[in-house]
Structure formats: C-alpha cells, structure tokens
C-alpha positions as CSV (number, residue, x, y, z in Angstrom):
1,M,-4.8,69.3,-30.4
2,K,-7.0,66.4,-29.4
3,I,-3.8,64.5,-28.7
4,I,-2.6,67.1,-26.2
5,N,-6.0,67.0,-24.4
6,T,-5.9,63.2,-24.4
7,F,-2.3,63.3,-23.1
8,W,-3.2,65.6,-20.1
9,I,-6.3,63.6,-19.3
10,A,-4.2,60.4,-19.3
11,V,-1.6,62.0,-17.1
12,L,-4.3,63.0,-14.6
13,L,-5.8,59.6,-14.6
14,I,-2.7,57.5,-14.0
15,P,-2.6,57.9,-10.2
16,Y,-6.3,56.8,-10.0
17,A,-5.7,54.0,-12.5
18,K,-3.0,52.3,-10.3
19,A,-5.6,52.0,-7.5
20,A,-8.2,50.4,-9.8
21,F,-6.2,48.2,-12.2
22,T,-3.9,45.2,-12.1
23,E,-0.2,45.6,-12.7
24,T,-0.6,44.4,-16.3
25,E,-3.3,46.9,-16.9
26,V,-1.2,49.7,-15.4
27,H,1.7,48.7,-17.6
28,Q,-0.6,48.9,-20.7
29,L,-1.9,52.3,-19.6
30,Q,1.7,53.5,-19.2
31,E,2.5,52.3,-22.7
32,I,-0.5,54.1,-24.1
33,N,0.5,57.2,-22.1
34,E,4.0,57.1,-23.5
35,K,2.6,56.7,-27.0
36,Y,0.4,59.8,-26.6
37,I,3.3,61.8,-25.1
38,K,5.4,61.0,-28.2
39,K,2.5,62.0,-30.4
40,A,2.0,65.3,-28.5
41,E,5.7,66.1,-28.8
42,D,5.7,65.3,-32.5
43,S,2.6,67.4,-33.0
44,K,4.2,70.3,-31.1
45,A,7.4,70.1,-33.2
46,L,5.3,70.0,-36.4
47,L,3.2,73.0,-35.2
48,D,6.4,75.0,-34.4
49,K,7.8,74.1,-37.9
50,K,4.6,75.2,-39.6
51,I,4.5,78.5,-37.6
52,Q,8.1,79.3,-38.7
53,E,7.1,78.5,-42.3
54,A,4.1,80.8,-42.1
55,I,6.2,83.6,-40.7
56,K,8.8,83.0,-43.4
57,N,6.1,83.1,-46.1
58,L,4.2,86.0,-44.6
59,P,6.7,88.2,-42.7
60,E,4.3,91.1,-42.6
61,Q,1.8,88.9,-40.6
62,K,4.4,87.7,-38.1
63,S,2.9,89.4,-35.1
64,K,-0.6,88.1,-36.0
65,I,0.7,84.6,-36.4
66,I,2.5,84.7,-33.1
67,N,-0.6,86.1,-31.4
68,L,-2.7,83.4,-32.9
69,N,-0.4,80.7,-31.6
70,K,-0.4,82.3,-28.1
71,S,-4.2,82.6,-28.1
72,W,-4.5,78.9,-29.2
73,N,-2.1,77.8,-26.4
74,K,-4.2,79.7,-23.8
75,T,-7.3,78.1,-25.1
76,I,-5.7,74.7,-24.8
77,E,-4.5,75.4,-21.2
78,K,-8.0,76.6,-20.2
79,N,-9.6,73.5,-21.8
80,V,-7.2,71.2,-19.9
81,S,-7.8,73.1,-16.6
82,F,-11.6,72.7,-17.2
83,S,-11.2,69.0,-18.0
84,S,-9.1,68.5,-14.9
85,L,-11.6,70.4,-12.7
86,N,-14.5,68.5,-14.3
87,H,-12.7,65.2,-13.7
88,S,-12.0,66.1,-10.0
89,I,-15.7,66.9,-9.5
90,L,-16.8,63.6,-11.1
91,M,-14.3,61.6,-9.0
92,Q,-15.7,63.1,-5.8
93,R,-19.2,61.9,-6.6
C-alpha cells in the first residue's frame, strides 16, 4: 500500500515539479511516476487475485473478506486525502 500512497503523492507533486525543475528532471520524474503507476496497478491486480483466492478457500467468510477489503480501501483513500491536505498546507507556507 506504500506504493499506492507514493503514487498519489507523486501525482499531486507533478504540477509543482514542472515549475521547479528543468526539462530533464521533469522527464525523470515522469519516468519515476510511470514506474510507480505500473507497480500500483500490479499490486492492485495481485490484491484482487488474492482476495478471490481467499474467498474461494473460505467461502463462509466471503462477506468478511469483502468488508475487510472495502474498509482497507477507505483507509487508503482517507490517508491519501490527508496527505494531499497536509501537502497543500505545507505548500502555502
């Protein structure tokens, strides 16, 4: 999940990065961003696969597994929102 948080932070920083860095540095940042986007997508696919495996192995726990995944996703969204807000506040200083 660290990858997803890093991805969102990178996405939020790109507009500011263009103003502060050279064209070469911006290109390097874009490459890094693309790398983390790919990692995030791969991690999401693996998580989905593991969730399906868990449901297959524990069908009686299906609703708990799904609820756990939803809860985790909400936690991540709140963490990203908080990080974005925190970053915005820091940028204003």
